[in-house]
C-alpha positions in Angstrom: 13.5 5.8 -0.2 11.2 2.8 -0.3 11.9 0.0 -2.7 9.3 -2.1 -4.7 9.8 -5.9 -5.0 11.1 -5.1 -8.6 13.6 -2.3 -7.8 16.7 -4.5 -8.3 15.3 -5.7 -11.6 15.1 -2.1 -12.8 18.7 -1.4 -11.7 20.0 -4.6 -13.3 18.3 -3.6 -16.6 20.0 -0.2 -16.5 17.0 1.9 -15.9 17.4 5.6 -15.0 16.0 5.7 -11.4 14.3 8.6 -9.7 12.5 9.3 -6.4 8.7 9.2 -7.0 6.1 9.3 -4.2 8.8 8.2 -1.8 9.9 5.2 -3.9 13.0 4.5 -6.0 11.3 4.1 -9.4 12.4 3.8 -13.1 11.7 6.8 -15.2 13.0 5.3 -18.4 15.0 2.3 -19.8 15.6 2.4 -23.6 14.2 5.9 -23.8 10.8 7.6 -23.3 9.8 7.6 -27.0 10.8 4.0 -27.6 9.0 2.8 -24.5 5.9 4.9 -25.4 5.7 3.5 -28.9 6.3 -0.1 -27.7 3.2 0.2 -25.5 1.2 1.7 -28.3 2.3 -1.1 -30.8 3.2 -4.2 -28.9 3.7 -4.7 -25.1 5.3 -2.6 -22.3 5.5 -3.5 -18.6 5.3 -1.0 -15.8 6.1 -1.6 -12.2 3.2 0.0 -10.4 3.8 -1.6 -7.0 4.0 1.8 -5.4 0.2 2.2 -5.8 -2.0 1.7 -2.7 -4.4 -1.1 -1.9 -7.3 -0.7 0.6 -10.1 -3.1 1.6 -13.6 -2.4 2.8 -15.5 -5.4 4.1 -18.5 -6.3 6.2 -22.2 -5.4 6.4 -21.5 -1.7 6.1 -19.0 -1.8 3.3 -21.3 -0.7 0.5 -22.8 2.1 2.6 -19.3 3.3 3.4 -18.3 3.2 -0.3 -21.4 5.1 -1.3 -20.5 7.8 1.2 -16.8 8.3 0.4 -16.9 8.0 -3.4 -18.7 9.9 -6.1 -19.5 7.0 -8.4 -22.4 4.6 -7.8 -20.8 1.5 -6.2 -24.2 -0.2 -6.0 -24.1 -0.5 -9.8 -21.2 -2.9 -9.7 -21.5 -6.6 -9.8 -18.9 -9.2 -8.7 -15.9 -9.0 -10.9 -16.4 -5.4 -12.1 -14.1 -2.4 -11.6 -15.1 1.2 -11.4 -13.2 4.5 -11.7 -14.2 7.0 -9.0 -13.0 9.9 -6.9 -13.1 10.8 -3.2 -14.7 14.2 -2.5 -13.0 16.2 0.3 -15.9 18.0 1.9 -15.0 21.4 0.4 -15.9 20.6 -3.2 -12.4 19.3 -4.2 -10.9 15.9 -4.7 -8.9 13.9 -2.1 -7.9 11.4 -4.7 -9.1 9.4 -7.7 -9.0 5.6 -7.6 -10.3 2.3 -8.8 -12.9 0.2 -6.9 -13.2 -3.6 -7.4 -16.2 -5.4 -6.2 -15.3 -8.9 -4.9 -18.6 -9.5 -3.2 -21.6 -7.4 -2.1 -19.8 -6.8 1.2 -16.2 -6.7 0.0 -14.5 -4.0 -2.0 -10.8 -3.5 -3.0 -9.5 0.0 -3.8 -6.4 1.3 -5.6 -5.5 4.8 -4.7 -2.5 6.8 -5.9 0.9 6.2 -4.4 1.5 9.8 -3.3 -1.9 9.9 -1.5 -1.9 6.5 0.4 -1.5 7.9 3.9 -3.7 11.0 3.3 -6.5 8.9 1.8 -6.4 6.3 4.5 -6.5 8.9 7.3 -9.3 10.8 5.6 -11.4 7.6 4.8 -10.7 6.1 8.3 -12.2 9.2 10.0 -15.4 8.6 8.0 -15.3 4.9 8.6 -15.1 5.5 12.4 -18.2 7.8 12.2 -20.0 4.9 10.5 -18.8 2.4 13.2 -16.5 0.5 10.9 -13.5 -1.1 12.7 -10.2 0.2 11.3 -7.9 -2.7 10.6 -10.8 -5.1 10.1 -13.7 -3.5 8.2 -11.5 -0.9 6.5 -7.8 -1.5 6.3 -4.7 -0.6 4.4 -3.1 -3.5 2.6 -0.6 -1.5 0.5 2.5 -3.2 1.9 1.1 -6.7 1.0 1.0 -6.4 -2.8 3.2 -6.1 -5.9 1.7 -4.9 -9.1 2.6 -5.0 -12.7 0.8 -3.1 -15.5 1.2 -5.1 -18.7 0.0 -2.7 -21.4 -0.4 -2.8 -25.2 -2.4 -4.4 -27.9 -0.6 -7.7 -27.7 -0.5 -7.9 -23.9 -3.5 -10.2 -23.3 -2.4 -12.6 -26.1 1.0 -13.0 -24.3 -0.5 -13.2 -20.8 -2.9 -15.9 -21.9 0.0 -18.3 -22.1 0.4 -18.1 -18.3 -3.2 -19.1 -17.2 -5.8 -21.6 -18.2 -8.6 -19.0 -17.6 -9.8 -17.1 -20.7 -8.3 -13.6 -20.3 -8.2 -12.5 -24.0 -12.0 -12.1 -24.0 -12.3 -10.3 -20.7 -14.2 -7.0 -20.9 -12.7 -3.6 -20.1 -12.9 -2.8 -16.3 -13.5 -6.4 -15.2 -11.2 -8.7 -13.2 -10.7 -12.3 -12.2 -8.9 -14.0 -9.3 -6.9 -16.8 -10.9 -3.8 -19.0 -11.0 -1.2 -17.2 -13.0 2.3 -18.4 -13.8 1.6 -21.1 -11.2 0.8 -18.6 -8.5 -2.6 -18.9 -6.9 -5.0 -16.0 -6.0 -3.6 -13.4 -8.5 -5.9 -10.5 -9.2 -6.0 -10.1 -13.0 -7.6 -6.8 -14.0 -8.4 -5.5 -17.5 -7.5 -1.9 -16.6 -4.6 0.4 -17.1 -3.5 4.0 -17.6 -2.3 4.0 -21.2 -5.3 3.6 -23.5 -3.6 0.8 -25.4 -5.3 -2.2 -23.8 -3.7 -4.8 -21.5 -4.0 -5.7 -17.9 -2.9 -5.0 -14.3 -1.6 -7.9 -12.2 -1.7 -7.9 -8.4 0.1 -10.6 -6.4 1.6 -11.1 -3.0 5.1 -9.6 -2.6 6.7 -13.0 -2.1 5.5 -14.1 -5.6 6.7 -10.9 -7.3 9.8 -12.4 -8.9 8.0 -15.5 -10.2 5.4 -13.2 -11.9 8.1 -10.8 -13.3 10.1 -13.7 -14.9 7.0 -15.4 -16.3 5.6 -12.2 -17.8 8.8 -11.3 -19.6 9.4 -14.8 -20.9 5.8 -15.0 -22.2 6.2 -11.7 -24.0 9.5 -12.3 -25.8 8.0 -13.3 -29.1 5.8 -10.2 -29.0 8.7 -7.8 -28.4 7.9 -7.1 -24.8 10.0 -4.3 -23.0 10.0 -2.7 -19.6 8.7 0.9 -19.5 9.2 3.7 -17.0 7.3 6.6 -15.4 8.1 8.9 -18.3 6.2 6.8 -20.9 3.4 6.2 -18.5 2.8 10.0 -18.3 3.0 10.7 -22.0 0.7 7.7 -22.7 -2.0 8.8 -20.2 -1.8 12.4 -21.4 -2.4 11.5 -25.1 -5.6 9.8 -23.8 -6.6 12.8 -21.8 -6.6 10.8 -18.5 -6.4 13.0 -15.3 -3.4 12.8 -13.1 -3.7 13.7 -9.4 -1.6 16.8 -8.7 -2.0 18.0 -12.3 -5.5 17.9 -13.7 -7.2 17.2 -10.3 -6.4 18.1 -6.7 -8.0 19.3 -3.4 -9.1 22.6 -5.1 -10.7 21.2 -8.2 -14.2 19.6 -8.3 -14.9 16.6 -10.5 -17.5 18.6 -12.4 -14.8 21.2 -13.4 -12.5 18.3 -14.3 -14.9 16.8 -16.8 -15.6 13.9 -14.4 -19.3 14.4 -14.2 -19.6 10.9 -15.6 -18.2 9.4 -12.4 -20.3 11.8 -10.2 -23.7 10.0 -9.8 -26.7 11.8 -8.3 -28.7 8.6 -7.8 -30.9 7.3 -4.9 -29.2 5.9 -1.9 -26.0 7.8 -2.7 -25.5 10.4 0.0 -21.9 11.0 -0.9 -19.8 13.8 0.7 -20.3 17.1 -1.2 -23.3 15.9 -3.1 -25.2 19.1 -2.6 -22.2 21.2 -3.7 -21.7 19.1 -6.8 -25.4 19.3 -7.7 -25.4 23.0 -7.3 -22.2 23.3 -9.5 -23.8 21.2 -12.2 -27.0 23.2 -12.2 -25.4 26.7 -12.1 -22.4 25.9 -14.3 -18.7 26.1 -13.7 -16.4 29.1 -13.9 -13.6 27.0 -15.4 -13.3 23.9 -17.5 -10.6 21.4 -18.2 -9.6 21.4 -21.9 -7.1 19.8 -24.1 -5.1 21.9 -26.5 -2.4 21.4 -29.2 0.3 24.0 -30.0 0.2 25.5 -33.5 3.5 27.3 -33.0 6.7 25.5 -32.2 7.3 24.8 -28.5 6.5 22.5 -25.7 3.9 23.5 -22.9 4.9 22.6 -19.3 2.9 22.4 -16.1 2.4 25.9 -14.6 2.8 27.8 -17.9 0.3 30.6 -18.3 -2.6 30.3 -20.8 -3.6 33.6 -22.3 -6.1 35.2 -24.6 -5.1 37.0 -27.8 -4.4 40.2 -25.8 -2.0 38.4 -23.4 -4.4 38.4 -20.5 -3.9 35.3 -18.3 -7.0 33.0 -18.4 -5.5 29.9 -16.9 -2.5 27.6 -16.4 -1.2 24.5 -18.0 -1.8 21.3 -16.0 0.2 18.9 -18.1 2.1 19.2 -21.4 4.5 17.3 -23.6 5.6 16.5 -27.1 3.3 13.5 -27.8 5.4 10.6 -29.2 2.4 8.9 -31.0 1.1 12.2 -32.6 4.3 14.1 -33.2 2.9 17.4 -31.9 2.9 19.3 -28.7 -0.2 18.9 -26.5 -1.4 19.9 -23.1 -4.3 20.3 -20.7 -5.4 23.3 -18.7 -8.3 25.1 -17.0 -9.9 28.0 -18.9 -13.2 30.0 -18.6 -16.1 28.3 -20.4 -16.0 31.0 -23.1 -12.6 29.6 -24.2 -13.5 25.9 -23.9 -15.1 25.2 -27.2 -13.2 23.1 -29.7 -11.0 25.1 -32.1 -11.0 28.1 -29.8 -7.7 30.0 -30.2 -5.6 30.3 -27.0 -2.0 31.2 -26.3 0.6 29.5 -24.1 3.2 31.8 -22.6 6.6 30.2 -23.1 9.7 32.3 -22.1 7.7 35.5 -22.5 6.5 34.6 -25.9 2.8 33.9 -26.7 2.6 30.6 -28.7 -0.6 30.0 -30.6 -2.7 26.9 -29.7 -6.2 25.7 -30.2 -8.6 23.8 -28.0 -9.1 20.2 -29.1 -11.2 17.2 -28.0 -9.6 14.5 -25.8 -8.3 11.9 -26.3 -5.8 13.7 -28.5 -5.6 12.7 -32.2 
């Protein structure tokens, strides 16, 4: 198993460690519910150093980004971040990721940990077709970075103590390159996967321990705590954020997944699968991603069958949990459009029992 620059920190703090995307990662410290509520109310820190980092640079960088992603990269200005996905040529999704514009000819990408090699191989093939040089114009820098996600409503207030740059007033989905905790050239990004505000901090691996120590010292007065993968998943699910391998994968289109808002049919945007996506949007989808809450007692899990009132299978659960902030069981799944309207009654099959549920809007409330 691979280690992140913070693996020993997690072990020293008594975290329960598990294998995740080939890395030895903390799933929880004080407990999932405690960590979840800490992020919702104060500050929690996640080690996300397992995530990937790619660069596209040079005169063809924008053209390349417009080809391999569904969102309109040309709409970005320096210092802005964009959520997007990579279409696979068959109507599905290779991965979802963030794109950072450093300059008009320089873009930084953050793909999912489990997909780094797959993404890079797929994107490299397209880069070669466009005469980009692999290792120069498009390259994988994943082994160079450490990353912490400092999340929660008090996160920016605490992190402001570590830099002279104004970070508390930064807008959502923007970033700065700044000196942070005495470390130069840190990427400070107002992004995250929890829906509770905060930032993500990228630094060179050799500076990882300096950043870790400073972040936790700055957050002491605010009740800062480390948080693991378990809380990261329940936090993102409460917000209705897609997770690759659950709500989205190589067989699901962004239109079906409710990601039409990052699928832009604009001029000078000849992205892979554009015609397929336009056709799907025009003709309508045969399945839609919905959120639901259980009305009967139980917990939905990935793979459980979604049924109609007669017990006919109409879909499967993508993600499900007992939501710590909401104190109820929630989940996501794909159903036919006829079952996708808010308040529609559906049933989740749990141990041969049909538990009543209803379709609700996301984020969950």
